[in-house]
C-alpha positions as CSV (number, residue, x, y, z in Angstrom):
1,M,98.7,102.6,122.1
2,R,98.2,105.3,119.5
3,E,94.9,107.2,119.2
4,V,93.6,107.7,115.6
5,Y,90.8,110.1,115.0
6,A,87.9,108.6,113.1
7,S,84.4,109.7,112.1
8,D,81.2,108.5,110.4
9,Q,81.7,111.3,107.9
10,A,84.6,111.8,105.5
11,L,87.7,113.5,106.9
12,F,89.3,113.7,103.5
13,Q,88.0,113.3,100.0
14,V,89.8,112.4,96.7
15,G,87.9,113.2,93.4
16,L,89.0,111.8,90.1
17,E,87.4,112.4,86.7
18,R,87.7,111.4,83.1
19,G,85.9,112.7,80.0
20,T,84.6,110.0,77.7
21,G,86.3,110.1,74.3
22,E,84.3,111.3,71.2
23,H,84.5,107.8,69.6
24,E,84.4,105.8,72.8
25,N,81.4,103.7,73.5
26,D,79.7,103.5,76.9
27,R,80.9,100.0,77.7
28,T,84.5,100.9,77.0
29,A,84.1,103.9,79.3
30,V,82.7,101.7,82.0
31,A,85.6,99.2,81.6
32,E,88.1,102.1,82.0
33,L,86.2,103.3,85.1
34,L,86.6,99.9,86.7
35,S,90.2,99.7,85.8
36,A,90.8,103.1,87.4
37,V,89.1,101.9,90.6
38,D,91.4,98.9,90.6
39,A,94.5,101.1,90.1
40,L,93.4,103.5,92.9
41,T,92.9,100.7,95.5
42,Q,95.4,98.0,94.4
43,G,97.4,96.7,97.3
44,W,95.9,98.8,100.1
45,L,92.1,98.8,99.9
46,H,90.0,95.6,99.6
47,P,86.2,95.6,99.5
48,F,83.9,93.4,101.6
49,G,80.8,94.8,100.0
50,V,80.3,96.2,96.5
51,G,76.9,97.5,95.2
52,F,76.0,98.8,91.8
53,Q,73.0,100.2,90.0
54,L,71.9,99.6,86.4
55,V,69.6,101.8,84.3
56,Y,68.1,101.9,80.8
57,A,69.6,104.8,78.8
58,D,68.9,106.3,75.4
59,P,72.2,106.6,73.4
60,N,70.5,108.9,71.0
61,E,69.5,111.4,73.7
62,H,72.8,111.9,75.5
63,F,72.3,108.6,77.4
64,E,69.3,110.1,79.3
65,E,67.9,107.6,81.8
66,V,64.7,106.1,80.5
67,G,63.9,103.5,83.1
68,R,65.4,100.6,85.0
69,P,65.6,96.9,84.5
70,P,63.6,94.5,86.7
71,A,66.7,93.9,88.9
72,P,68.5,97.3,88.9
73,H,70.4,96.9,92.1
74,H,73.1,94.3,92.8
75,F,75.3,93.7,95.8
76,L,78.4,91.5,96.1
77,R,79.3,90.4,99.6
78,E,82.2,88.4,100.8
79,A,81.0,85.2,102.5
80,K,83.4,85.5,105.5
81,I,83.3,88.9,107.1
82,P,85.2,89.6,110.4
83,E,83.0,89.9,113.4
84,H,81.6,93.4,114.2
85,V,82.2,94.6,110.6
86,L,79.0,96.0,109.3
87,V,78.3,95.4,105.6
88,R,75.3,97.4,104.3
89,E,73.7,97.1,100.9
90,A,74.6,100.1,98.7
91,F,71.1,100.3,97.2
92,S,67.8,99.0,98.6
93,N,66.3,95.7,97.5
94,S,69.5,94.5,95.9
95,V,70.1,91.1,94.4
96,I,72.7,89.8,96.8
97,E,75.5,87.4,95.8
98,E,78.0,86.0,98.3
99,L,81.5,85.3,97.0
100,P,84.6,83.7,98.7
101,S,86.5,86.9,97.8
102,I,85.6,90.1,95.8
103,D,88.1,91.1,93.2
104,T,88.0,93.2,90.0
105,D,87.3,90.2,87.8
106,A,84.3,89.2,90.0
107,V,82.9,92.8,89.8
108,R,83.4,93.0,86.1
109,R,81.7,89.6,85.5
110,T,78.7,90.6,87.6
111,I,78.3,94.0,85.9
112,A,78.7,92.3,82.5
113,R,75.8,89.9,83.3
114,G,73.7,92.9,84.4
115,V,74.2,95.0,81.3
116,E,73.3,92.0,79.1
117,Q,69.7,92.3,80.4
118,P,67.5,93.3,77.4
119,A,66.5,97.0,77.2
120,P,63.4,98.5,75.6
121,P,63.7,99.4,71.8
122,G,66.1,102.2,71.3
123,A,67.7,101.9,74.7
124,V,70.6,100.1,76.3
125,T,71.2,98.7,79.8
126,T,74.2,100.3,81.4
127,L,76.0,100.9,84.7
128,S,75.0,104.1,86.5
129,E,76.8,103.9,89.9
130,L,79.0,101.7,92.0
131,K,79.8,101.8,95.7
132,W,82.1,100.1,98.2
133,T,80.3,100.1,101.5
134,A,82.8,98.1,103.6
135,V,86.5,97.6,103.2
136,R,89.7,96.4,104.8
137,T,92.6,98.9,104.5
138,L,96.3,98.1,104.8
139,A,97.8,99.3,108.1
140,P,100.7,101.8,107.5
141,T,102.0,100.9,111.0
142,V,102.0,97.9,113.3
143,E,101.7,100.1,116.3
144,P,98.5,99.2,118.2
145,I,95.7,101.8,117.8
146,T,92.4,102.9,119.3
147,L,89.9,105.1,117.6
148,D,89.0,108.5,119.0
149,V,85.5,109.4,117.8
150,A,84.5,112.9,119.0
151,G,86.2,112.2,122.3
152,R,84.8,108.6,122.6
153,S,87.1,105.6,122.4
154,A,86.4,102.6,120.2
155,S,88.4,99.4,119.5
156,T,89.2,98.3,116.0
157,V,88.5,95.2,114.0
158,S,91.7,94.0,112.2
159,Q,92.9,90.9,110.4
160,F,96.2,89.6,109.1
161,V,96.2,88.6,105.4
162,D,99.4,87.1,104.0
163,G,101.3,88.4,107.0
164,Q,100.1,92.0,106.7
165,L,97.9,93.8,109.1
166,W,94.6,95.3,107.8
167,Y,92.0,97.4,109.5
168,C,88.4,96.6,108.8
169,G,86.3,98.9,111.0
170,P,85.4,99.8,114.6
171,T,83.9,97.3,117.0
172,S,80.8,99.6,117.4
173,G,78.8,101.9,115.3
174,V,80.4,105.1,116.5
175,A,82.5,105.5,113.4
176,G,82.4,104.5,109.8
177,P,84.8,102.1,108.0
178,P,88.3,103.2,107.2
179,A,87.2,104.4,103.7
180,R,84.3,104.4,101.3
181,L,84.4,104.6,97.5
182,R,81.8,105.7,94.9
183,A,82.2,105.5,91.1
184,V,79.7,107.2,88.7
185,N,79.1,106.8,85.0
186,D,77.5,109.9,83.6
187,H,78.3,108.7,80.1
188,F,80.2,111.8,79.0
189,V,82.2,111.9,82.2
190,T,83.1,109.1,84.6
191,S,84.3,109.9,88.1
192,I,85.5,108.3,91.4
193,Q,85.1,109.7,94.9
194,L,87.2,108.2,97.7
195,E,86.3,109.2,101.2
196,I,88.8,108.5,104.0
197,L,87.1,108.3,107.5
198,W,90.1,107.4,109.6
199,D,93.1,109.8,110.0
200,L,95.5,106.9,109.8
201,W,95.7,107.4,106.0
202,I,95.8,111.2,106.1
203,G,97.9,112.4,109.1
204,N,100.3,109.4,109.1
205,A,103.0,109.8,106.5
206,D,103.2,106.1,105.5
207,G,99.4,105.9,105.3
208,R,99.2,109.1,103.2
209,R,101.8,107.5,100.8
210,L,99.5,104.5,100.2
211,L,96.7,106.9,99.3
212,E,98.7,109.2,97.1
213,A,100.4,106.2,95.3
214,G,96.9,105.0,94.4
215,V,95.9,108.4,93.1
216,S,99.1,108.6,91.0
217,R,98.4,105.3,89.4
218,V,95.0,106.6,88.2
219,L,96.5,109.9,87.0
220,A,99.0,107.9,84.9
221,R,96.2,106.5,82.9
222,P,95.0,108.5,79.8
223,G,92.4,111.2,80.5
224,W,92.1,111.1,84.2
225,E,92.3,114.3,86.3
226,R,92.2,115.0,90.0
227,T,89.3,117.3,91.0
228,A,89.6,117.2,94.8
């Protein structure tokens, strides 16, 4: 049985950033942001809960926020969550939608519906922020593990999907999920922050390769840079 250090705070952070092109509209920039999130997480990170925030912005004033629609917060939640996995809303008072499975297309469709909400004259409805609050993460080893959380031991929640082992979280609230993700649309710059909370994807060579392969896929896309 291998002990893996875990925390409720980030042990390691990856920052990625892309400047919006001079002739690129806001929706194109958001589409690229979502594609980069997919590239980063493809094959090794899967969300159980995805929340996002919509705002009204003035495109003639550098997309300054000028208000929020009646339903600014949305949360997608998988209908079948493993026992003991905590799935929190990303933003308070969210419109919650349960889906059989959350994938990139589902997130895109929900955001597309949201930004179609009418905005006040001279403003547009746009995505401001997106968060993954609960995930399953591909195990880099089949060796059984326990979590060491500041000297306290915790068991893990895991599941097999298509013959592969994935870790979903601890069985108690002493540590966070394996990872969290946040994506931000600042209109002139879009960015992604990935936080790793379990050392299995930092100190383990195979786990680190999963992380760095995802980062490399994003950096292969035009305009993206690593900031952390």
